[in-house]
Backbone as CSV, one residue per row, in Angstrom:
resi,resn,N_x,N_y,N_z,CA_x,CA_y,CA_z,C_x,C_y,C_z
1,MET,25.311,23.619,0.995,25.879,22.287,0.986,27.327,22.341,1.424
2,SER,27.786,21.204,1.909,29.158,21.088,2.374,29.579,19.632,2.192
3,GLN,30.696,19.262,2.808,31.120,17.873,2.767,31.715,17.469,4.101
4,ARG,31.580,16.193,4.424,32.121,15.625,5.650,32.790,14.309,5.286
5,PHE,33.625,13.816,6.193,34.285,12.533,5.992,33.633,11.507,6.907
6,ASP,33.331,10.326,6.353,32.746,9.274,7.183,33.852,8.483,7.896
7,SER,33.480,7.431,8.616,34.439,6.680,9.435,35.521,5.996,8.593
8,SER,35.204,5.669,7.321,36.194,5.017,6.468,37.052,6.017,5.695
9,GLY,36.798,7.308,5.851,37.593,8.341,5.187,37.041,8.807,3.858
10,LYS,35.857,8.319,3.459,35.247,8.744,2.202,34.557,10.093,2.382
11,VAL,34.593,10.913,1.331,33.928,12.216,1.352,32.429,12.011,1.125
12,VAL,31.619,12.629,1.968,30.162,12.526,1.861,29.588,13.926,1.662
13,PRO,28.825,14.165,0.564,28.184,15.471,0.401,27.025,15.605,1.384
14,VAL,26.955,16.724,2.100,25.893,16.936,3.080,25.259,18.307,2.887
15,THR,24.016,18.409,3.287,23.321,19.692,3.343,23.139,20.039,4.814
16,ILE,23.520,21.264,5.175,23.424,21.702,6.567,22.114,22.461,6.736
17,LEU,21.264,21.979,7.643,19.960,22.601,7.884,19.892,23.129,9.304
18,LYS,19.393,24.356,9.455,19.159,24.913,10.788,17.750,24.534,11.197
19,ILE,17.629,23.858,12.330,16.330,23.391,12.806,15.756,24.430,13.771
20,LEU,14.608,24.985,13.413,13.931,25.940,14.292,13.065,25.165,15.280
21,PRO,13.147,25.487,16.587,12.229,24.831,17.524,10.787,25.240,17.193
22,CYS,9.890,24.272,17.144,8.487,24.525,16.806,7.629,24.360,18.054
23,ALA,6.748,25.309,18.277,5.800,25.221,19.390,4.433,24.843,18.838
24,ILE,3.730,23.996,19.554,2.367,23.645,19.148,1.454,24.784,19.585
25,THR,0.875,25.470,18.603,0.054,26.644,18.893,-1.434,26.323,18.972
26,GLN,-1.835,25.185,18.374,-3.250,24.809,18.418,-3.374,23.319,18.121
27,VAL,-4.271,22.660,18.824,-4.591,21.259,18.554,-6.047,21.209,18.121
28,LYS,-6.291,20.761,16.881,-7.651,20.717,16.346,-8.234,19.325,16.567
29,THR,-9.466,19.277,17.058,-10.105,18.008,17.405,-11.303,17.730,16.502
30,LEU,-11.728,16.476,16.471,-12.897,16.089,15.677,-14.162,16.766,16.177
31,GLU,-14.321,16.844,17.503,-15.547,17.417,18.078,-15.683,18.903,17.754
32,LYS,-14.602,19.646,17.891,-14.678,21.098,17.737,-14.487,21.553,16.292
33,ASP,-13.509,20.952,15.572,-13.144,21.435,14.242,-13.546,20.500,13.098
34,GLY,-13.935,19.269,13.414,-14.343,18.343,12.373,-13.208,17.503,11.805
35,TYR,-11.987,17.761,12.236,-10.840,16.964,11.791,-9.735,17.086,12.828
36,GLN,-8.763,16.184,12.744,-7.657,16.199,13.693,-6.418,16.784,13.021
37,ALA,-5.812,17.769,13.683,-4.601,18.389,13.145,-3.871,19.117,14.254
38,VAL,-2.609,19.422,13.971,-1.772,20.174,14.904,-1.224,21.376,14.151
39,GLN,-1.313,22.558,14.772,-0.750,23.766,14.178,0.569,24.062,14.886
40,LEU,1.637,24.253,14.087,2.964,24.535,14.635,3.376,25.959,14.299
41,GLY,4.072,26.599,15.234,4.631,27.920,15.018,6.137,27.842,15.135
42,ALA,6.854,28.531,14.206,8.313,28.510,14.220,8.852,29.856,13.754
43,GLY,10.101,30.128,14.091,10.744,31.370,13.681,10.272,32.537,14.520
44,LYS,10.996,33.639,14.415,10.631,34.832,15.178,10.381,35.989,14.239
45,THR,9.464,36.859,14.644,9.193,38.083,13.915,8.901,39.177,14.929
46,LYS,8.922,40.413,14.481,8.708,41.522,15.416,7.238,41.908,15.522
47,LYS,6.529,41.889,14.374,5.160,42.394,14.376,4.186,41.349,13.849
48,ILE,3.047,41.236,14.511,1.928,40.451,13.998,0.648,41.230,14.286
49,ASN,-0.440,40.898,13.598,-1.682,41.629,13.808,-2.365,41.173,15.108
50,LYS,-3.339,41.948,15.545,-3.966,41.698,16.849,-4.721,40.367,16.934
51,PRO,-5.479,39.952,15.902,-6.133,38.655,16.014,-5.131,37.505,16.191
52,LEU,-4.010,37.573,15.478,-2.979,36.544,15.600,-2.297,36.615,16.957
53,LYS,-2.130,37.821,17.473,-1.540,37.988,18.813,-2.427,37.346,19.875
54,GLY,-3.743,37.457,19.715,-4.669,36.813,20.646,-4.644,35.303,20.511
55,HIS,-4.516,34.829,19.274,-4.452,33.389,19.030,-3.189,32.781,19.652
56,LEU,-2.080,33.525,19.620,-0.797,33.026,20.121,-0.495,33.499,21.545
57,LYS,-1.528,33.908,22.278,-1.339,34.450,23.619,-0.536,33.484,24.498
58,ASN,0.479,34.008,25.174,1.358,33.282,26.100,2.246,32.236,25.409
59,LEU,2.306,32.238,24.074,3.140,31.264,23.368,4.352,31.900,22.689
60,GLY,4.285,33.176,22.373,5.349,33.855,21.633,4.816,34.372,20.308
61,ILE,5.694,35.047,19.575,5.324,35.592,18.268,6.095,34.805,17.214
62,PHE,5.371,34.119,16.307,6.002,33.241,15.331,5.876,33.799,13.920
63,ARG,6.928,33.592,13.136,6.930,34.030,11.752,6.130,33.074,10.868
64,TYR,6.261,31.779,11.136,5.596,30.764,10.332,4.565,30.020,11.176
65,LEU,3.378,29.820,10.616,2.346,28.978,11.218,1.913,27.975,10.163
66,LYS,2.061,26.689,10.460,1.676,25.642,9.517,0.850,24.593,10.243
67,GLU,-0.100,24.017,9.526,-0.988,23.018,10.109,-0.733,21.662,9.459
68,PHE,-0.700,20.618,10.297,-0.432,19.273,9.813,-1.496,18.313,10.317
69,PRO,-2.203,17.623,9.416,-3.171,16.621,9.861,-2.431,15.412,10.432
70,CYS,-2.791,15.005,11.628,-2.154,13.854,12.275,-2.971,13.446,13.491
71,PRO,-2.708,12.241,14.030,-3.359,11.855,15.288,-2.863,12.772,16.402
72,ILE,-3.768,13.213,17.268,-3.406,14.285,18.213,-3.199,13.810,19.642
73,GLU,-3.223,12.518,19.889,-3.181,12.016,21.266,-1.949,12.477,22.042
74,GLN,-0.761,12.494,21.394,0.466,12.789,22.139,0.830,14.271,22.151
75,PHE,-0.009,15.148,21.578,0.337,16.560,21.495,-0.501,17.407,22.439
76,LYS,0.141,18.443,23.007,-0.546,19.413,23.867,-0.141,20.820,23.449
77,LYS,-1.053,21.773,23.588,-0.765,23.156,23.256,0.391,23.662,24.123
78,GLY,1.368,24.332,23.491,2.527,24.850,24.203,3.733,23.925,24.197
79,GLN,3.535,22.665,23.785,4.633,21.697,23.728,5.646,22.127,22.666
80,ILE,6.947,21.927,22.943,8.011,22.317,22.019,8.561,21.075,21.320
81,LEU,8.656,21.147,19.983,9.278,20.097,19.182,10.590,20.652,18.653
82,ASP,11.724,19.988,18.943,13.019,20.527,18.536,13.903,19.435,17.939
83,ILE,15.183,19.716,17.839,16.145,18.826,17.175,16.288,17.486,17.898
84,ASN,15.864,17.406,19.159,15.984,16.165,19.917,15.080,15.046,19.380
85,LEU,14.169,15.356,18.441,13.312,14.341,17.834,14.087,13.448,16.862
86,PHE,15.250,13.930,16.397,16.013,13.212,15.373,17.227,12.509,15.973
87,GLN,17.642,11.422,15.312,18.816,10.666,15.742,19.715,10.411,14.547
88,LYS,21.019,10.316,14.814,22.007,10.069,13.769,21.726,8.718,13.110
89,GLY,21.824,8.673,11.764,21.600,7.446,11.016,20.155,7.199,10.631
90,GLU,19.247,8.008,11.145,17.817,7.852,10.867,17.496,8.346,9.455
91,LYS,16.477,7.750,8.824,16.022,8.176,7.500,14.848,9.151,7.666
92,VAL,14.890,10.262,6.911,13.831,11.263,6.975,13.382,11.607,5.556
93,LYS,12.218,12.269,5.471,11.794,12.823,4.190,11.743,14.331,4.324
94,VAL,12.137,15.029,3.261,12.225,16.486,3.268,11.348,17.028,2.153
95,THR,10.476,17.973,2.500,9.582,18.596,1.532,9.883,20.084,1.457
96,GLY,9.995,20.603,0.238,10.256,22.031,0.044,9.821,22.455,-1.343
97,THR,10.016,23.735,-1.660,9.688,24.279,-2.968,10.965,24.369,-3.789
98,SER,10.977,23.721,-4.953,12.182,23.683,-5.784,12.496,25.062,-6.348
99,LYS,13.744,25.228,-6.790,14.167,26.496,-7.377,13.361,26.791,-8.626
100,GLY,12.898,28.022,-8.778,12.191,28.427,-9.980,13.193,28.744,-11.083
101,LYS,12.961,28.233,-12.300,13.898,28.437,-13.394,13.298,29.281,-14.523
102,GLY,12.080,29.805,-14.303,11.480,30.669,-15.309,10.935,29.898,-16.501
103,PHE,10.724,30.599,-17.605,10.163,30.001,-18.819,11.290,29.293,-19.563
104,GLN,11.153,27.980,-19.759,12.200,27.189,-20.405,11.638,26.453,-21.614
105,GLY,12.528,26.140,-22.558,12.151,25.397,-23.752,12.062,23.906,-23.472
106,VAL,11.691,23.140,-24.506,11.455,21.716,-24.315,12.743,20.921,-24.090
107,VAL,13.883,21.407,-24.587,15.134,20.679,-24.417,15.530,20.675,-22.951
108,LYS,15.447,21.821,-22.288,15.812,21.887,-20.876,14.692,21.356,-19.985
109,ARG,13.441,21.656,-20.331,12.326,21.312,-19.453,11.975,19.824,-19.494
110,HIS,11.992,19.216,-20.683,11.555,17.824,-20.818,12.636,16.894,-21.346
111,GLY,13.827,17.412,-21.643,14.915,16.557,-22.105,14.805,16.151,-23.566
112,PHE,14.081,16.929,-24.406,14.021,16.624,-25.836,15.433,16.739,-26.397
113,SER,15.722,15.976,-27.488,17.075,15.985,-28.034,17.294,17.097,-29.047
114,GLY,16.231,17.716,-29.537,16.385,18.749,-30.553,16.502,18.124,-31.932
115,GLY,16.510,18.954,-32.955,16.554,18.448,-34.328,17.971,18.382,-34.867
116,PRO,18.145,17.833,-36.084,19.464,17.782,-36.698,19.958,19.193,-37.034
117,ALA,21.275,19.351,-37.123,21.856,20.691,-37.297,22.100,21.058,-38.748
118,SER,21.791,20.149,-39.699,22.108,20.458,-41.095,20.979,20.008,-42.019
119,HIS,21.180,20.190,-43.324,20.257,19.747,-44.382,18.856,20.333,-44.220
120,GLY,18.766,21.650,-44.298,17.470,22.306,-44.327,16.786,22.448,-42.991
121,HIS,17.532,22.475,-41.920,16.927,22.624,-40.597,17.356,23.920,-39.938
122,LYS,17.353,24.998,-40.691,17.754,26.295,-40.152,16.815,26.720,-39.024
123,ASP,17.364,27.184,-37.906,16.606,27.706,-36.755,15.668,26.663,-36.129
124,GLN,15.928,25.388,-36.329,15.050,24.361,-35.774,15.755,23.450,-34.766
125,LEU,16.914,23.871,-34.279,17.737,23.001,-33.441,17.051,22.590,-32.145
126,ARG,16.450,23.548,-31.446,15.870,23.250,-30.129,14.345,23.317,-30.136
127,MET,13.753,23.116,-31.282,12.296,23.183,-31.423,11.641,21.862,-30.984
128,PRO,10.356,21.915,-30.585,9.678,20.703,-30.118,9.262,19.764,-31.239
129,GLY,9.154,20.241,-32.461,8.654,19.402,-33.555,7.142,19.494,-33.632
130,SER,6.510,18.506,-34.256,5.062,18.513,-34.433,4.354,18.359,-33.091
131,ILE,3.220,19.051,-32.926,2.496,18.972,-31.652,1.100,18.356,-31.801
132,GLY,0.795,17.803,-32.954,-0.509,17.178,-33.118,-0.798,16.912,-34.578
133,SER,-2.063,16.618,-34.908,-2.444,16.381,-36.297,-3.687,17.208,-36.618
134,LYS,-4.029,17.292,-37.908,-5.192,18.075,-38.328,-6.495,17.448,-37.841
135,ARG,-6.535,16.102,-37.782,-7.787,15.425,-37.438,-8.183,15.645,-35.976
136,ILE,-7.218,15.687,-35.066,-7.535,15.814,-33.644,-8.036,17.215,-33.320
137,GLY,-7.456,18.212,-33.930,-7.897,19.579,-33.682,-6.980,20.291,-32.718
138,PRO,-7.481,20.672,-31.522,-6.641,21.450,-30.613,-5.497,20.615,-30.033
139,VAL,-4.542,21.295,-29.447,-3.401,20.614,-28.819,-3.917,19.793,-27.646
140,ALA,-3.461,18.541,-27.547,-3.918,17.632,-26.497,-3.473,18.116,-25.117
141,LYS,-4.308,17.899,-24.113,-3.969,18.285,-22.744,-2.761,17.501,-22.270
142,GLY,-1.850,18.175,-21.545,-0.667,17.518,-21.012,0.461,17.375,-22.005
143,LYS,0.326,17.962,-23.204,1.374,17.884,-24.212,2.643,18.534,-23.686
144,LYS,3.769,17.879,-23.847,5.036,18.432,-23.364,5.467,19.575,-24.271
145,MET,5.424,20.781,-23.713,5.787,21.977,-24.471,6.628,22.886,-23.584
146,ALA,7.078,23.989,-24.152,7.839,24.972,-23.381,6.929,25.597,-22.335
147,GLY,7.506,26.078,-21.235,6.703,26.709,-20.197,7.495,26.927,-18.926
148,ARG,6.813,27.318,-17.883,7.480,27.580,-16.612,8.022,26.297,-16.000
149,MET,9.219,26.398,-15.439,9.872,25.222,-14.887,10.302,25.524,-13.456
150,GLY,10.148,24.552,-12.572,10.560,24.727,-11.177,9.473,25.403,-10.369
151,GLY,9.821,25.769,-9.128,8.861,26.434,-8.249,7.735,25.510,-7.814
152,GLU,7.995,24.198,-7.761,6.959,23.229,-7.393,7.301,22.568,-6.068
153,ARG,6.301,22.017,-5.414,6.513,21.318,-4.149,7.143,19.956,-4.439
154,VAL,8.288,19.700,-3.814,9.057,18.482,-4.072,9.319,17.785,-2.742
155,THR,9.151,16.455,-2.712,9.456,15.665,-1.522,10.537,14.650,-1.857
156,LEU,11.604,14.640,-1.063,12.670,13.656,-1.210,12.588,12.678,-0.049
157,HIS,12.631,11.386,-0.352,12.514,10.342,0.664,13.873,9.720,0.956
158,ASN,13.972,9.077,2.103,15.138,8.278,2.500,16.438,9.064,2.550
159,LEU,16.396,10.308,3.012,17.634,11.054,3.241,18.153,10.684,4.629
160,GLU,19.425,10.346,4.708,19.997,9.879,5.964,20.566,11.047,6.763
161,ILE,20.320,11.047,8.072,20.915,12.053,8.952,22.352,11.630,9.217
162,PHE,23.295,12.436,8.727,24.714,12.087,8.842,25.303,12.525,10.180
163,GLU,24.843,13.692,10.655,25.412,14.240,11.898,24.402,15.207,12.500
164,ILE,24.439,15.373,13.821,23.565,16.322,14.513,24.419,17.173,15.450
165,ASP,24.258,18.506,15.347,24.924,19.430,16.263,23.830,20.064,17.124
166,LYS,23.613,19.503,18.316,22.500,19.949,19.167,22.758,21.327,19.775
167,ASP,24.028,21.722,19.937,24.343,23.034,20.503,23.931,24.164,19.563
168,LYS,24.156,23.971,18.267,23.840,25.000,17.276,22.537,24.729,16.525
169,ASN,21.831,23.655,16.884,20.589,23.249,16.206,20.795,22.987,14.719
170,LEU,21.888,22.307,14.368,22.188,22.003,12.969,22.008,20.514,12.701
171,LEU,21.420,20.231,11.550,21.198,18.866,11.103,21.950,18.693,9.786
172,TYR,22.788,17.673,9.683,23.557,17.396,8.473,22.907,16.211,7.768
173,LEU,22.324,16.468,6.584,21.663,15.414,5.817,22.543,14.997,4.648
174,LYS,22.610,13.692,4.388,23.393,13.177,3.275,22.668,13.523,1.982
175,GLY,23.325,14.266,1.078,22.736,14.617,-0.208,22.124,16.015,-0.207
176,ALA,21.400,16.316,-1.278,20.826,17.644,-1.486,19.345,17.665,-1.119
177,VAL,18.831,18.860,-0.844,17.412,19.047,-0.543,16.840,20.084,-1.507
178,PRO,15.517,20.090,-1.736,14.933,21.041,-2.679,14.910,22.456,-2.121
179,GLY,14.996,23.440,-3.020,14.810,24.832,-2.624,16.077,25.650,-2.581
180,ILE,15.881,26.953,-2.381,16.989,27.903,-2.321,17.493,28.019,-0.888
181,ARG,18.592,28.741,-0.697,19.101,28.972,0.653,18.070,29.731,1.473
182,ASN,18.015,29.421,2.750,17.109,30.073,3.709,15.635,29.827,3.422
183,SER,15.298,28.826,2.611,13.882,28.521,2.382,13.385,27.600,3.490
184,LEU,12.077,27.553,3.652,11.451,26.765,4.704,11.251,25.330,4.223
185,LEU,11.683,24.366,5.020,11.551,22.954,4.674,10.764,22.228,5.761
186,LEU,10.094,21.179,5.371,9.396,20.298,6.306,10.181,18.994,6.378
187,ILE,10.685,18.666,7.568,11.451,17.438,7.767,10.615,16.527,8.644
188,SER,10.366,15.316,8.170,9.549,14.384,8.954,10.137,12.980,8.883
189,HIS,9.776,12.165,9.848,10.265,10.789,9.893,9.691,9.996,8.738
190,GLU,10.456,9.055,8.243,10.050,8.235,7.098,8.988,7.234,7.492
């Protein structure tokens, strides 16, 4: 993350994203595959296995291959999708995997307030409290309890493109995006 100044001089928090050019490696059709989708390849790697090398013949060697269901009329195998698809001021949605926070208690994970700190409540400050009754039996499904937090697929909508640097393939988005540094994100039009 960084910050930029807008035309009125206000500070705007921005996230700087490097946009990898994506090549269309396969177009799936209803007749041949039973559904319509486009497979995109992005990033570079040194080694891939032989079946993948045959699949990507004459296209390059890609680190990431992802498939997206969509209408296929405007796409052709070998076509390049790059930063020129985006325009300043446009709204986009960003999908990524949120930061993993490990095993967390109910206060951090679900925002419970915890118990009182005095009058016979020793060691009960951050406890969840009662989790059910004798009549119901087992703990109800979906009960808010301690457990793993983060590491989930998150989509943020209506993020504004603040600036575009086409020479360096950088996209400046207003606000924060999910995930750690250098993680893979999906940016699409709203």
